[in-house]
C-alpha positions in Angstrom: -3.2 -85.9 76.8 -3.1 -84.7 73.1 -1.3 -86.9 70.7 0.0 -85.8 67.4 -2.6 -84.5 65.1 -3.2 -85.6 61.5 -2.3 -82.1 60.1 1.0 -81.8 62.1 3.2 -82.8 59.1 1.5 -80.5 56.5 2.0 -77.5 59.0 5.7 -78.3 59.4 6.0 -78.2 55.7 7.1 -74.7 54.5 5.1 -75.2 51.1 2.0 -75.8 53.0 1.5 -71.9 53.9 -0.5 -69.4 51.4 2.6 -67.2 51.9 6.6 -67.5 51.1 8.1 -69.4 53.9 11.7 -70.6 53.9 11.5 -72.7 57.2 8.9 -73.6 59.9 9.8 -74.0 63.7 7.0 -75.5 66.4 7.0 -74.3 69.9 4.9 -76.3 72.1 3.4 -75.2 75.6 1.1 -77.3 77.6 -2.1 -75.8 76.0 -0.9 -74.7 72.2 1.3 -75.8 69.2 2.7 -72.5 67.9 4.1 -72.9 64.2 6.6 -69.9 63.4 6.4 -69.4 59.7 8.4 -66.7 57.9 6.7 -63.5 59.0 3.5 -65.0 60.5 2.8 -67.2 63.3 -0.1 -69.6 63.6 -1.3 -70.8 67.0 -3.5 -73.8 67.5 -4.9 -74.9 70.8 -4.5 -78.4 72.2 -7.4 -80.3 72.8 -6.8 -80.5 76.8 -9.0 -80.0 79.8 -7.4 -78.7 82.9 -10.4 -77.6 84.6 -9.6 -74.0 84.4 -9.5 -74.1 80.7 -11.5 -76.5 78.4 -10.6 -76.9 74.8 -11.6 -80.6 74.2 -14.2 -79.8 71.2 -13.6 -78.1 67.9 -16.2 -75.7 68.6 -14.7 -74.6 71.9 -11.2 -74.1 70.3 -13.0 -72.2 67.6 -14.6 -69.8 70.2 -11.5 -69.3 72.2 -9.4 -68.6 69.1 -12.1 -65.6 68.4 -11.7 -64.7 72.1 -8.0 -64.5 71.8 -8.3 -62.3 68.7 -10.8 -60.1 70.2 -9.1 -59.5 73.6 -5.5 -59.1 72.4 -6.5 -56.6 69.9 -6.9 -54.3 72.9 -3.2 -53.9 73.6 -1.5 -54.8 70.1 -4.2 -54.8 67.3 -1.4 -54.7 64.7 -0.1 -58.0 65.8 -3.4 -60.1 65.9 -4.7 -60.6 62.3 -7.2 -63.2 62.0 -8.7 -66.5 62.8 -8.4 -69.3 60.0 -9.4 -72.8 59.8 -7.5 -75.8 59.1 -9.3 -77.9 56.5 -9.2 -81.4 55.0 -10.6 -81.9 51.6 -10.3 -85.7 50.5 -7.5 -86.0 53.0 -5.7 -83.1 52.0 -4.9 -80.5 54.6 -4.9 -76.8 54.0 -4.6 -73.6 55.6 -7.7 -71.5 55.3 -8.8 -74.1 52.6 -12.5 -74.8 51.2 -12.6 -78.5 52.6 -13.8 -79.5 56.1 -12.6 -77.8 59.1 -10.3 -80.0 61.3 -9.0 -77.3 63.3 -8.7 -73.4 64.0 -5.6 -71.5 64.5 -5.0 -67.6 65.5 -3.0 -65.8 62.8 -0.4 -63.1 63.9 2.1 -60.9 62.7 5.6 -62.3 63.6 7.2 -60.0 66.1 11.2 -59.3 66.0 12.8 -62.1 68.1 15.7 -59.9 69.2 13.3 -57.6 70.8 11.4 -60.4 73.1 11.7 -59.0 76.6 12.9 -62.4 78.0 15.9 -62.4 75.4 16.5 -58.8 76.3 16.6 -59.4 79.9 19.3 -62.4 79.3 21.4 -59.9 77.6 21.3 -57.4 80.1 19.5 -54.9 77.8 16.6 -54.0 79.8 16.4 -50.9 81.7 14.1 -48.2 83.2 13.3 -46.6 79.7 11.8 -49.9 78.8 9.8 -50.1 81.9 8.4 -46.8 81.1 7.3 -47.8 77.8 5.4 -50.8 79.5 3.6 -48.3 81.8 2.8 -46.0 79.0 1.0 -48.8 77.3 -0.7 -50.2 80.3 -1.8 -47.0 82.1 -4.5 -45.9 79.4 -5.4 -49.6 78.9 -6.6 -49.9 82.5 -8.1 -46.4 82.6 -10.2 -47.3 79.2 -11.5 -50.6 80.8 -15.0 -50.0 81.7 -16.2 -50.9 85.3 -18.7 -53.7 85.0 -20.6 -55.6 88.0 -19.5 -59.0 86.6 -15.9 -57.8 86.6 -16.1 -56.2 90.2 -17.1 -59.8 91.3 -13.7 -61.0 90.5 -12.4 -58.9 92.9 -14.3 -60.2 95.6 -13.0 -62.2 98.6 -14.7 -65.4 97.3 -13.1 -65.3 93.9 -9.7 -64.5 95.6 -10.0 -67.4 97.7 -11.1 -69.7 94.9 -8.2 -68.6 92.9 -5.5 -69.3 95.5 -7.1 -72.6 96.8 -7.4 -73.9 93.2 -3.8 -73.3 92.9 -3.0 -75.4 96.2 -5.5 -78.1 95.0 -3.9 -78.4 91.7 -0.3 -78.7 93.1 -0.6 -80.8 96.1 0.2 -84.0 94.4 3.4 -82.3 93.3 4.8 -82.0 96.9 7.9 -83.7 97.5 8.3 -84.3 93.7 8.8 -80.7 92.6 8.0 -78.8 95.5 8.9 -79.2 99.1 6.0 -80.0 101.4 7.1 -77.3 103.8 7.1 -74.8 100.9 3.5 -75.7 100.2 2.5 -75.4 104.0 4.1 -72.2 104.6 2.9 -70.5 101.1 -0.7 -71.8 101.8 -0.8 -70.5 105.4 0.6 -67.2 104.3 -1.7 -66.9 101.8 -4.8 -67.6 103.7 -3.6 -65.4 106.6 -3.2 -62.4 104.3 -6.4 -62.5 102.9 -8.2 -62.9 106.4 -6.1 -60.0 107.8 -6.7 -57.6 104.8 -10.4 -58.1 104.2 -11.1 -54.6 104.5 -8.4 -53.8 101.9 -9.5 -56.2 99.4 -13.3 -54.6 99.8 -12.2 -51.1 99.3 -10.3 -52.3 96.1 -13.6 -53.2 94.9 -15.5 -50.1 95.9 -12.4 -48.0 94.3 -12.7 -49.3 91.0 -9.4 -51.1 90.8 -11.1 -54.6 89.3 -10.5 -54.4 85.5 -10.8 -56.9 82.7 -7.1 -57.0 82.1 -4.3 -59.2 80.8 -3.8 -62.0 83.3 -0.5 -63.3 81.9 1.7 -60.2 82.1 5.2 -61.2 82.1 8.2 -61.0 79.9 7.7 -64.0 77.6 4.4 -61.9 76.4 6.1 -58.6 75.8 8.2 -57.6 72.9 10.1 -54.4 72.1 10.4 -53.1 68.4 13.4 -51.1 68.8 13.2 -49.8 65.2 9.8 -48.4 65.7 10.0 -47.5 69.3 7.0 -49.8 70.1 6.2 -52.1 72.9 3.9 -55.1 72.1 2.0 -56.9 75.1 0.3 -59.8 73.7 -0.9 -63.2 74.5 -3.6 -62.2 77.3 -5.5 -65.1 78.9 -8.5 -65.8 76.8 -9.7 -69.2 78.1 -10.7 -68.0 81.6 -12.7 -64.8 82.4 -11.5 -65.1 86.2 -8.0 -65.3 85.4 -7.7 -62.0 83.3 -10.1 -60.0 85.5 -9.2 -58.8 88.9 -7.1 -56.3 90.9 -4.9 -54.1 88.6 -2.4 -54.8 91.4 -2.6 -58.6 90.5 -1.8 -58.1 86.8 1.3 -55.9 87.4 2.5 -58.1 90.2 2.8 -60.8 87.5 5.4 -58.5 85.5 7.1 -57.3 89.1 7.3 -60.9 90.2 9.1 -62.0 86.6 11.6 -59.0 86.9 12.3 -60.6 90.5 12.7 -64.1 89.1 15.2 -63.0 86.4 17.4 -61.0 89.2 16.2 -57.4 88.7 14.4 -56.6 92.0 15.7 -53.2 91.7 14.0 -52.8 88.1 11.0 -54.6 89.6 10.4 -51.8 92.3 11.1 -49.2 90.0 8.3 -50.5 87.6 5.7 -50.7 90.7 6.4 -47.4 92.1 6.3 -45.7 88.8 3.1 -47.4 87.9 1.4 -46.7 91.1 2.4 -43.0 90.9 1.2 -42.8 87.1 -2.0 -44.8 87.9 -2.7 -42.5 91.1 -3.1 -45.6 93.4 -1.1 -45.3 96.6 -2.4 -48.7 98.0 -1.1 -51.0 95.3 2.2 -51.5 96.7 0.5 -52.7 99.9 -0.6 -55.8 97.8 2.5 -56.6 96.1 4.1 -59.2 98.1 0.7 -61.1 98.1 0.1 -60.6 94.6 3.9 -61.6 93.5 3.4 -64.8 95.7 0.5 -65.8 94.0 2.0 -65.2 90.5 5.0 -67.0 91.3 3.0 -69.8 92.6 0.9 -70.0 89.2 4.2 -70.3 87.2 5.4 -73.1 89.3 1.8 -74.5 88.7 2.2 -74.5 84.9 5.7 -75.6 85.1 4.5 -78.8 87.0 1.8 -79.3 84.3 4.3 -79.3 81.6 6.7 -81.4 83.6 3.9 -83.9 83.7 2.8 -83.7 80.0 3.1 -86.4 77.6 4.5 -85.8 74.2 7.2 -83.3 75.2 11.1 -83.7 74.8 13.0 -85.0 78.0 15.0 -81.7 78.0 11.8 -79.6 77.7 10.2 -81.5 80.7 13.4 -81.3 82.8 13.9 -77.6 82.3 10.2 -77.1 83.3 10.4 -79.1 86.5 13.8 -76.9 87.2 11.9 -73.6 86.8 9.0 -74.8 88.8 11.3 -75.4 91.7 12.7 -71.9 91.3 9.2 -70.2 91.0 8.1 -72.2 94.4 11.3 -70.9 96.0 10.5 -67.3 95.0 6.8 -67.7 96.2 8.5 -69.2 99.4 10.6 -65.8 99.7 7.4 -63.6 99.4 5.7 -65.6 102.1 8.4 -64.9 104.5 9.3 -68.3 104.7 13.0 -68.4 104.9 14.3 -67.8 108.3 17.7 -66.1 107.4 18.3 -63.4 105.3 20.5 -64.2 102.2 23.7 -62.6 102.0 25.5 -61.0 99.2 29.3 -61.4 99.3 31.4 -59.0 97.0 35.1 -59.8 96.9 36.9 -57.1 95.1 40.1 -55.4 94.7 42.7 -54.9 92.3 44.2 -57.6 90.0 46.7 -59.8 91.6 45.5 -59.2 95.3 44.2 -62.9 95.5 40.4 -62.0 95.6 39.6 -64.8 93.0 41.5 -67.4 94.8 39.9 -66.7 98.0 36.6 -66.1 96.8 36.4 -69.4 95.2 37.8 -71.4 98.2 35.4 -69.6 100.3 32.4 -70.1 98.2 33.3 -73.9 97.9 33.8 -74.1 101.5 30.1 -72.7 102.1 28.6 -74.4 99.1 27.5 -71.0 97.6 27.3 -70.0 94.0 29.9 -67.8 92.5 30.3 -65.4 89.6 33.7 -64.2 88.4 33.8 -61.2 86.2 36.4 -62.4 83.9 34.4 -65.4 83.3 31.0 -63.7 82.8 32.9 -61.0 80.5 34.2 -63.6 78.1 31.6 -66.3 78.1 28.5 -64.3 78.2 29.3 -60.8 77.0 32.0 -61.7 74.4 30.9 -65.4 73.5 34.5 -66.6 73.8 36.2 -69.5 76.1 36.8 -68.2 79.3 40.3 -69.4 79.0 41.0 -67.3 75.7 43.3 -64.8 76.3 42.6 -61.0 75.3 45.7 -59.1 76.2 44.3 -55.7 75.3 45.1 -52.1 76.7 43.3 -51.1 79.7 39.8 -49.8 78.9 39.8 -51.2 75.4 38.3 -54.0 73.4 36.9 -56.7 75.5 37.6 -54.3 78.4 36.2 -51.1 77.1 33.4 -49.2 78.8 30.1 -50.8 77.3 31.5 -54.4 77.7 32.4 -53.5 81.3 28.8 -52.3 82.0 27.3 -55.4 80.6 29.5 -57.7 82.6 28.8 -55.6 85.8 24.9 -55.7 85.1 25.2 -59.4 84.4 26.8 -59.9 87.6 24.1 -58.1 89.4 21.6 -60.0 87.7 22.9 -63.5 88.5 23.3 -62.5 92.2 19.7 -61.1 92.0 18.4 -64.3 91.1 19.8 -66.2 93.9 18.9 -63.5 96.6 15.2 -63.4 95.4 15.1 -67.1 96.2 16.7 -66.7 99.3 20.2 -67.8 98.5 23.3 -66.4 99.5 25.7 -65.7 96.6 29.3 -64.6 96.0 30.6 -62.2 93.3 34.3 -61.9 92.3 35.5 -58.6 90.6 37.4 -55.5 90.7 34.5 -53.1 91.4 37.1 -50.1 90.9 34.2 -47.4 90.8 31.8 -46.3 93.0 28.7 -46.7 90.8 29.1 -50.3 90.3 29.4 -50.9 94.3 26.3 -48.6 94.8 24.4 -51.1 92.2 25.0 -53.7 94.6 24.0 -51.7 97.8 20.4 -51.0 95.9 20.2 -54.7 94.8 20.8 -55.9 98.4 18.3 -53.7 99.7 15.3 -54.2 97.1 16.0 -58.0 97.4 16.0 -58.0 101.4 19.7 -59.1 101.6 22.5 -58.3 103.5 25.9 -57.2 101.9 29.3 -57.6 102.9 32.2 -56.2 100.9 35.5 -58.1 101.4 38.4 -56.1 100.0 41.5 -58.3 99.1 44.8 -56.5 99.8 48.6 -57.6 99.4 51.9 -56.0 99.1 52.7 -54.7 95.7 56.0 -56.9 95.2 54.0 -59.7 95.7 51.2 -58.7 93.4 54.0 -58.0 90.9 55.3 -61.8 91.3 52.0 -63.1 91.1 50.7 -61.4 87.9 53.9 -62.3 86.2 53.7 -66.0 87.1 49.9 -66.0 86.2 50.4 -65.0 82.5 52.7 -67.6 81.8 50.1 -70.3 82.9 47.7 -72.1 80.8 44.2 -72.4 81.4 44.1 -69.0 83.2 40.8 -66.9 82.8 42.2 -63.5 84.1 44.0 -61.2 81.8 45.4 -59.4 84.6 49.0 -57.9 84.2 51.5 -55.4 85.8 50.6 -52.6 83.5 46.7 -53.1 84.0 47.2 -53.2 87.9 48.9 -49.8 87.7 46.1 -48.6 85.5 43.6 -50.0 88.0 45.2 -48.4 90.9 44.8 -45.1 89.4 40.9 -45.2 89.1 40.2 -47.4 92.2 37.5 -45.1 93.9 37.5 -45.2 97.8 35.3 -47.5 99.5 34.2 -45.8 102.7 31.1 -44.4 100.8 29.1 -47.6 100.7 27.8 -47.4 104.2 28.2 -51.4 104.2 30.4 -53.4 106.6 33.8 -53.4 104.8 36.3 -56.2 105.6 40.1 -55.6 104.6 41.5 -59.0 104.1 45.2 -59.5 103.6 45.8 -62.5 101.1 49.6 -63.3 102.3 48.9 -66.3 104.3 47.9 -69.8 103.2 44.5 -70.1 102.0 43.3 -72.3 104.9 44.3 -69.6 107.4 42.8 -66.9 105.3 39.5 -68.8 105.3 39.5 -68.9 109.1 40.2 -65.5 109.3 37.5 -64.4 107.0 35.0 -66.8 109.0 35.7 -64.9 112.1 35.5 -61.5 110.6 32.2 -62.2 109.1 30.8 -63.8 112.2 31.2 -60.5 114.0 29.1 -58.9 111.3 26.6 -61.4 111.5 
């Protein structure tokens, strides 16, 4: 693997750059060093050979830097500026200097970090309008891509099999280290069966001209929104392997659809695919989605394995890469239909003081399920404060205003979506007073292929009042619920019969163990 090069310290020094730079930060991947320096980014390829890419000589790295510039200018010419040498003149390293060339780098305009799609997803600031912007950029890109015989070949059954079998060959050594052997067996069996059973469809895609020289790495890490200029940048396409960037348009867009699923946004993923299919006038595209999403999830898992096994990376980076690889393989397993039981989304809801949090937490612990509580998410994620910090604000104001509440409930759905898309059941705990937020869960469960159970906690008002008066005096309490808040919630609490889902009304007057037994019995009747 690559060791630290002689020019590393120079490029980490802000004074080394030919423009004003206050500080330099370094981001590493398994194939690149990326130096972020002021309003510019300098990307240098590592001298590595993974079989599917070969950067082992200086001339190869120069060639692929030029290819990166050429290919990425198709989608965002304003970002990709030039290819410069890193030079050495009697041991003095310079960027774009006059000495001997020791390396090559792609020079890019720095994009707004707060507009990176992955960051916007984590802040629950991505929606259908953003998907439409991406589609607006992609549709003319694919339509303008000329049909070529050598590109058509990339949609052949031989190349499709080569791509998928290469993945399996390169990951078999990671089974039972990163990926369970049963996952490997199921995903490979599903992939081979799909290709065999859909030979006619794959050949029709070639005949109909759906094989394009596309992007190849189309997911949120390579998309940036410039809100100020109302632009979207789609960058960092695959330059090192024509086979990886060329193929069915369905394979390209499946990457982003898979990525949205991975981040817990299957509803937006479905909207993106349906809208793109309609805009491209490609009605057969959805029939290929599960196959190509499985393929793309597996590719991301493979890359995570490579990063996990790389030398020279910080232990926390390697550990995170291993964790993400496992999650991607679970997602691929889900696409392959490898989980025997449908996951279940359990929504414990009701007014403050009804005991929903106590029962939800106890029930999640009993069944070893992840649980997300709206009070904790609201404070820690949305407001950035300690969950135990009290904010005794009026109903519907401040931390409990409409905007903060909407972000909280979008985050809850996203967290739940991540588990569901990996075949895992999950518990949500929140009031869910209005219909729109409940309907969001109905749509989420449907798009994630999950079952949904609404569990409405109830309790006599005199007991609720006692509980709330006692709670507000306690330390280390997450909830800010009070009697006056309960009364306001009661005024706006919408009827629950509209959901069309199984509803369980659960009295919380009895001891917790008895309530759990009762709940298990009631849920069992709905299985």
